[in-house]
N, C-alpha and C positions, 0 to 999 in steps of 0.2 A: 525153777519149777516146772514140773508138766502140765500144767492147770490146760482144762478146755469142758469146754461146754456151761463157759458160764453162763448165767442168764444175768434180767433184772431182781430176780430176785437177790443175788447175792451181794446185790449194790438199795437196797430197799432200805434202809436205817440210812446211806453216807449222802445224805442230801449236801454236807457242807463239805464235801471232800473238795478240793482243788488240786490237788495229783494224783498220777494215778501210774505207776510203773512198772508193766507188762513185759518185758520182753524179756524174751529167749523160750516162751514157753511153744508150745506146740496147737496152737489153738491157729489153723487153718481155713476156719469157719465159722467169724459168731456172730450172733445174734442179730437182729437187724435192731433189739429194744435193746440193749445188753448196756446203754448209755444210759436209759433214758433219765432216770433218775437224777442222776449225777449232772443235775442244772447249772453249776458253781466251776465245774471241774477249771483250771488252767491250763494246765500240760498232761499228754497222752503220747505212755510211753509205749510202742504195739512192737518196737523193732523184731528183727529175729524169730518168728516167728513162722513165716513162712505163707501167708496170710496167699492166697490166691483171688479172693473176692470182694470187694467192699459194697455190703448191699444199696438203696440208692437213701434209706433215712437214718442207715448205719452212727449217724453227728448232728441228726435233725436235732437235737435239744442239748446240741455242745453251743447253746452262744456268747458264753465267755471264754468258749475253749482259747487259749496263744500260740503253744506250741506242740504240733502235734508232730512221732516222730513215729514211719513207717519202711523204714531203710534197712534194707538185707527181710527181703519178704516176696514173695511168687506173685508179683501184680506185674498185669501185662493189659490194663486197658482200670480206669477211672471214671466212674460214669459222670455224665456231663454237670447236674447238680447235686456235684456229693458235699459239694462247699458252701453251697447256698443260703445254709444254715448256723454256719462258719462265718460271716461277717468280720470277728477280730481277730482272726487265723494271720499269724506274725512271724513264725519262724514254719516249712514247710520235708520236714524232712525225707525224701522219694531214693534215696542211693542205695545201689546194692538191688535194682528189683531190674523185671524183666520188660519196662517198657518201651516204647513207638511208636505209637503214632502221636505226631508234632501237633497236632489239630486237634486229638480227645487230647494234650494238656493247655493246648490254647485259651477252652473251652470253660473244663474247672476253675481256672488260673481267674476267670473272668469278674467273680462277685468278690473276692480277694483281695478289699483295697488296702487292707494293712500289710497285707503278708508285704515280711521283710529279708528273710531267707528263705532263698528254699537250694533246697540239695535237688541234683539229677544227673550225680557223674555216675559211673560203674552202669549205666541201662545199655540199652538197645537202639538207640536213637541215633537216627541216619537224615535227618534233615530237623531243622527249626522250623521250614517254612510249607505251613501245609495248604490242601488246597481253600481250604475256609477263608475267604475276604474280611478278615480282622484285622488289614491293614489303616482301615479308618474310623476302627473304632479305640475310643479309650483304651490305652492300653495300662495291662492292670501286672505288673512282673517284679521279681526278688529284686531286692537290694542287694543283696549279699547270695548268690549260688554257692558259693562256699559250704562244707558244713563245716558247722561251729564241735570244739572241743571242749569248751566254757563251761563249766557246773551248769548242771539244771536252775539251782538257785540263781544264779548268776543272771541266764539269759533270762529267765522267765519275769528277775526282776527288772531287767534293759525291756522287755515286750510289752509289760505293764505299764513302764514308765515311755516307752513309746505312744503308742493306743493313746495315752491319755493324753496328747500333751497333742496328738493332731486331730483329734476327735471332733474336736471343732469345727475343724477346714483340711477334711480328706485329701486336698491338692498337692501338699505339699511332700510328697515324698522325692524322696532322691535314691538313683538305683547309682552307686558306686563299680559292686565287684561280683562280676558274670563270670561261672567258673564251669565248661558244657567240657570241661576237658573227660579223656577214656568213655566217647564213649565211638560209632562206629557213621558218622555224623561224614559224609561224602559230598556235599556241596556245602556251602552257609551265603544267605544276600545277609549283606549288613543292615538292610532295611528294617532287617526284624529285632536286629536287637536295638536300631534305635529309635523306633517306636516303643520304645516300654520308657523312654525316659534317662534316657543317659548324662547323666551331665561334666562338668570336671572337676577334680580327679578322677579317672576312672583303671579300671581294670579287665580289661576281656581276656579268660584263657581258654585258650582251645588245644593244647599241646593233648597230644597220643589218639586222635583223630582218622581217618580216612581220608584227608578233605584233603582235592586235587582242587577244586574251583570256589575263590570268594571274590562276589562279585553284590557291586550296589547298581540303585539305580535314582534313589534319592537325595538329593542335601542331607548326608547326614547329619553333622555337627551344626552349631551353631556358636562356633569358635572364632578364638582369638588363636595367631601364634603364639601367646599365653599359655593356651591348655593345655594341662598335663594328662597323660594317659600313654594308656600300651595294655595290647593288644595283639597276645601272647600266639604264634603260631607254628611252634617244633614237634617235631617230633610230626605232621606231617608231611603230603608230596605232593605241591601245590606248583601247577603247572601254567609254566611262564604262556602266558596269551591274553586277547582283548579282554580277557573274563575278569582281568587284574588291574589292567592300563591305568582301571579307572580311580586308582589310588593317587592316583599324579591331581585330579583336579583337587585341588583348593587347599594339595601342600598334605593332602591324608597322608603321605608316607611320611612321616613323621612319628605315627602312631604304631609303625610297624620296623621297628627296631632287628627284629631277630627275623628276618623273614625270609626265608629261601626257596627259591623255588625255580623247578625243571628244563631248559631250554628243548623249546621242539626238537635240538640240530643233533644234540650231543644224549640230551639226559640228564645233564650234569647238572646237579643242586648248584643253583650262584645266589648270592645274597641281590636282591631286588636295584639294592641300592646302586650295582655297577653298573647296572645298565639302564637304556634310554627308554625315551616312553614308548620311541619307536622300532625299537627291538624288539617290544612288548605285541605292539598292535599295527599296521600300518593306516589305520584312524582311528579319532582322538574319540573315544564313549561318550556321550552327552547322555547328562542323566536329565531326572522327573520333568517334565515343562511348569510352567510356574503356576499352583491353582489346581494341581490333578497328581494322583496317586496310580503309581504303578506299583503293579505284585505281580503272580505268575500265578498263574490259572489252566488245568483243564489244557496244559501241555503247550501255553498262548502267551506272550508276554503280552496284558494285559495291562490299554494306556486308562484311565480314564481322569476326562476331563469337563465332566457333566457338568451344565451350570457354574462353568469358571470363569463366566465374564469375558471369554474372549473372542476376538477376532480376525486373528492369525495364529499359525506355528511356525514359526521358524527354524525347529529342530525336534525331530524325536527318538528315545535309545532305540536300537536295537539289538532286538532277541537275539542274534549273537553273545550279547555281553551277560548273559542267564543263560546262558546251551541250552537255550533255542529258534526256533528258525522265522515263527511268527510272528504276528504283532494282532492285535487286537485292540481296534482307535475307540472310544465316543466322547463325543465331541457336540453332543445332544444338547440343546435346553444353553444354547450360546446365542454370539451375533454376528458367526460364519455370513460372507454374501457372494464367496468363492468358497471352495475346497483349496484347501496346501496344494500346490503341484508337483510331480511323482516328482521332482528331483531336490524333492526338502529332505534329507539326511531322517533319513530311519521312516520316513514313508511306506516306500518301496516295499521292503517286509513288513505290511500292512495285508492284512488277508481279510479282516471283516473293520466292518467302517460304518460305525453307526450317526451320523448328525443328521438326528430327531429338530423338528422344533429351533428351526435356525431360520437365515432368509436368501437361500439360495434359489439367480433364480435362473443360472444355467448352469451344465453340462459338461465343460470338459475332458477329452481323452489325457490332456497333457494335468490332469488334475485327480489321475484315477491312479491306483498299483494296478500295476497287469494281471494279477495276481488273486484276484479278488473273488470273495465265494459268497460275502451277506454284504449289501450295500442296504442302508435304510436311510429311506428323504424325507416321511413323512413330513407334514406340516410347513414345508417350504412354500418357495414362492413358485416353483416347476411350473409356467405356461405347455412345455413342451423339449423334448430332448432331439437330440442336431440327430439327425442320421448316421454319423461317424459312431457315435454313442450304440445305440440300437445293432448296427452293422459286429460291429467289434464286444461288446456284452451281452449277446440275447444270442444275433446269430449266426456268431461264426465261436464265442466261446460256451469253454464247456466247465469251467471254472464254478460261474456265480455259481449255485444254488438259489439265492433269494432275495429279490429286490422290495423294496418296500416305500411304495409310493402314491401313499394313500393323501385327503388331507389336503391339497395342493391343487390351486386354481385350473385344472386345464384346461385350454381353447380348445373344441374341436368346431372344423375348420375344413374344405379340400384340400389342406397344405398339410395337417393333419395321417394323413390317408396311411403313411410307410406309420405311425404310432400305431394306430388304432391298430393297422393290422399285425403290428409284430405283439400287442400286449396278445393278441388273441392266439397267435401262435404261440406265445410259451408262458401262458397262464398258468403253466403249473408252476414255476420258476418264481409269481412272481402273487403272495399270499392273501395279500388286502386286493385282489387285482378288481373285484366285484365293490370295493369303497370309492373306486375310482372313477368322479362325476362331471360332468363337463360343465364351467364354468358359465359358458356363454348361453347352455342350455340350460334349465332347471329340468332335474327330473328324467334327467336323461345321461346315464356314465355311457364311459368308453366300453363296454363290452356288448353295447344297444345299439348306439350310433348307430344309424343307418348310412355308411360310407357314401352309400348312391344317392341319398336324399342330399346328405351332406354338399358334395360335389355340385350336384341337382340348381340346387339352390346359391349356393358360388353363383356359380356359372349362371344362371336366370337374373339375376342380381346382375350380373359385368356387363350379359349380353343389353342389362335394361339399362345400362348405366350407358355404355356403348348406343346404345338406339338413340335412345335422351342429348345423348352429346350431337350424335350426325343428324339430325334433325335441329337443334337448338345453332350446328354451323353450315346446315346448305340456306336456315335459315336466313344467317347473315349474311350470307353471302349474296343470295336474290334481293332481300336487304339492299345491299349496298351498292349492288348490279342494277338495281332498276331506281336508289339513289342517283347513279350514273348517269344512267344512258337517260337520266329528267335533268339532269343539270346538263349533260350535252345535245340536249334535243332544245331549249333554252338560252345553254350559248354558242350551242353549234357554229355557229364562224369567228369566236372570239378562240375557239377553244383551237380550231384548224389554225388558228396567223398563229396563234402562240404557240406549236408542237410545229409549228412549219419557218418556224422564227428560231427557234429554238433545235433547230436540226433536229426535231423527233419523228422519228415514221412521215420522212420526210416521202416517201418507196408507196406510201396510203394513199398521201395526200395529193392533189389535183391543185394546181394555180387556180383555174380555173371555176372550182369549187370554192375558192376562200373567195372570188370576186365577183358570187352570180350574184349580187344585189346589185352591181354599180352597176350606174344608167349608161359608162359614156370607155371607150376604149381608151379615149386618151386626151388631157386636156394640155392644150398647146398654152403652155406662156411666152409674150416677147412682146418686143417696142414696138409700138403704133406706130415708127414708122418703117416695121418690116410689113408689115401688112394687105404691103403687096406681096409678096414674092407664096406669103400666108394663105387669103385668099384664093388667089388664081392659081396656085400652083400645088401648096403641101397640104391643105384641106380636099381639092377635088383628085390628088390621085390615091389620099387614105378614105375619100367616102366610094369614089367608084371605081375602086378597083378590085382586084383578086382576092384575096375578101375583101369583101367591104368594111370599113370603122367607122364606130358612130364617136365622131368629134365634138368635143366642145371649148369654142374659146371666148374671151370676157366682149367679144362682139357680138358673137349670136347668142349667147346662153347667157347672160346676165339681166337680172335686173335693170331697166333706167330706175338709180334712183335710191336701188340699195346699197347696205351698209357693202363697204370693197373689203376690208378682212375678213368677215363669214364669208363672203362669195369665193375668196381664192378659197379658202378654205375646204367649204363648198363640194366643188369646182376639183379640188385633189383628192378629195375622201370618196365622191364620185365616181374617180376618170380610174381605170383600170393604169394605169400608165401617165406619166407626164411629159408630154415633150421641152423643151428647152431650145428658141430657139437661141443661139448664141449669137451677139453682136457687140459691136462698141455701143451701140444704143445701150441695149440693153444692160452694160452695163453702168451707164449712167440712169439706169429707171429707178427710184424706188420704192416704185409698186413691181416692177420685174422680179427685183433679185427680195421680197419676200412670199414673192409666188415662189422661187427657188428655195428657202427657208420653209416653206410649209411643208412643199414636194418633199425636202430630206430629211425633213424632222417626222411625217408621214413613213417613208422608205426606211430609216429608222429603227421606227417601232417594230416597223411589223418581220422586219428584214427582212428584205427582200429590194435587190434591184428596180425600182418602180422610174428613174428618169433617165430619157432620152437625151442621151445632148449631141445637140446642133450647131455644127461650127459655119456660122451664117456672115462671111464675109471676114474684113483681117482686121484683129485685135490690136489698137494704134495706141493706145493707155493704156497695158495690163494693171497700171502699180495703181489703180478703181477700184481692183478684182477685189470683194472684201476677203475675209479669212477664209468662214469657212465654203464661198464656193472656191476661193481658187489652192485649197486642203487638196477640194472634192475632185479639179479637173488632175491634179498629182495624183490624186488616185486611181484613178480610172476615165478609162477611154471613152470618147465621142468620134460624132460622123461627123463625117466633113462635107458639104453641098459639092462642096466639086470630085470629090468621090464619083467613080464612076460604074462603082456596085449601088450608091446611096440608093437607089430604092431597094433593090433587094437587102440591103442589111437592114435598115427603116424596116422595113414589113416582118423581117424575122422578131430583130426588137418588138417591134407591137404583140399583144397577146395574139394567142392561137386561138381560143375557143369565146365567143361574142355570151354575155348574158341576154335575154328579153323580157325579166322581171322587172317591173318599174318600181323606181321609191316617191317613200311617200311626201320625201325633202323636194319631190320636183312640181313645178309647176308647168305643166300640158295650158298652150295658147292658141291656137289657130294652124294644130299639129307642130309647135316649134314646143322646145321643153328650155325652161328658164330654172334657172337655179336659184333657189333663196333662202338666204340665210332665216336663225333661228327668229331676229325681231322682227324680218319680212312674213311670215310665218305664225307666231303670235299674231299680225296685225290680223292677218287676211281672218286665221279662225276665228275674231273678234269681227268682225267687217260681218264672214260670213253668218256669225250668231245673232 
């Protein structure tokens, strides 16, 4: 028929109508409300009418429509909300139109949860991957896209049965066969097909298109090797390159039994089953990371891992896998403490990196792609930025356009001088620069922080700390020095004797200083048989010679009745030298030998040579020598009375200086000094009391 200008009035009394066939007329424009009264319509055929446009509410009242045939018209665009009021649509035929906008097709199919068959053949589709982010949305696509020639009544009955079965549970629809043959597809991303829920067995027909590249980013099928499926690619011009190498992953090649591709070297078609993977691509294409969604938008490979609970990424798809050059990586809202190394596969191609809301504490040049244009590091744990990062990505880089740094605990001190200066110089490339706040200085931003005050404050603190440390150190040194002086003054003699005895600082210690409190220059120990020699020769020569010496002998200086051992000890300690008159009688005298042992022990304690040994007469019976005296004679020299230079040698061995201070342990009676032991001193003090 040649019906035109149909209106709502023509169907006013046909409210129970279920099937309407208006094919082959000339209705290029339909009235918006022409089908408003056909609320029970299940089948509508509008094919071969030359329709150029469908109005927004064209099918608003057809809530029970199951089959709609719009094939062989002149449609170039379908409004996104055209089928919002036809939720039970089971078969939609759009064959032979001028449709070319894939994104538009995706949007109009979203409300059709029961769509089972869709015919898009013989249109002008150039790609089935649009710019809309439908990869994350619940897929709504056809189960059978091949044009069905079954009788209308049979198709309607099948559709009614299908909808009745699935109505309680809409999630059971199964995609089995897709026919996109005879379009103008030049590239094809397999991810789009498998987002709609392909299950085994299946068949996808891409015959007679202009496809050069077939690529995929996601794990396409959760299938086993028993899954039967076929992807028909005959009549295309596939190129053998990295965009095709993905079919070797997970044995997807079994679905492409007839695939031929043109080699870059000779342009000859070759069955890809005869090629090895390295002949297609020198590197192994990888798929989208777990819990991430990969898609192509705005000339970028988008890798969206937001909130995927990741803390590491081992590899990323390269944009060359989908005929692109750069990638966008979004790893926001994860658990990253460090960014991936720039040696990570596919990471070097990232030009936009979004890493907000993580736990990143430091940024290294080894963790950043060199061609970054956008870097988002908001809400992490950054306190500062390294000098290398500031130099390479801000001062020297001409590629970085936007750097986001807010909501980080920035540390403002003198060490952050370069950070503050660089942020102010390049503030145009940091959109949130005014929101950067000093964590250690409330209400101060990185733009308002005073560099001079920060450094001055820190320098003042350092100077104060240095001054305190210096004062404490100086005070400790002074206290220690005063303690040493006090101890030295109190134990001066003992200290000097100890230093002298251990050969320490001898150059600074004189012997007379050690003996300045001693009353005698020499104590003469002898046997009483040699008294004549001592009293008439030895003592006069020492006391009246030049220089004169003060001499102590037991006959003159010992107190009668005093305790002899104590007087021996006191005589030795109060004398700078002990002169031993060694004779046969001395060897045989018990007291004489005691005097030697006392002098010898004192000499050993002080580490100085205090004994002057004078050999007087012949030693007849040397066996009587005790071991200590014999050892001393073997190891030391002695003066011989018969020596012509005896007196010179004796005077040289005597002390060279003589002290004049009195000792409290000396008793002076009638100009004569008496040596007193401790017992006699105590007795004397008791008597005086």
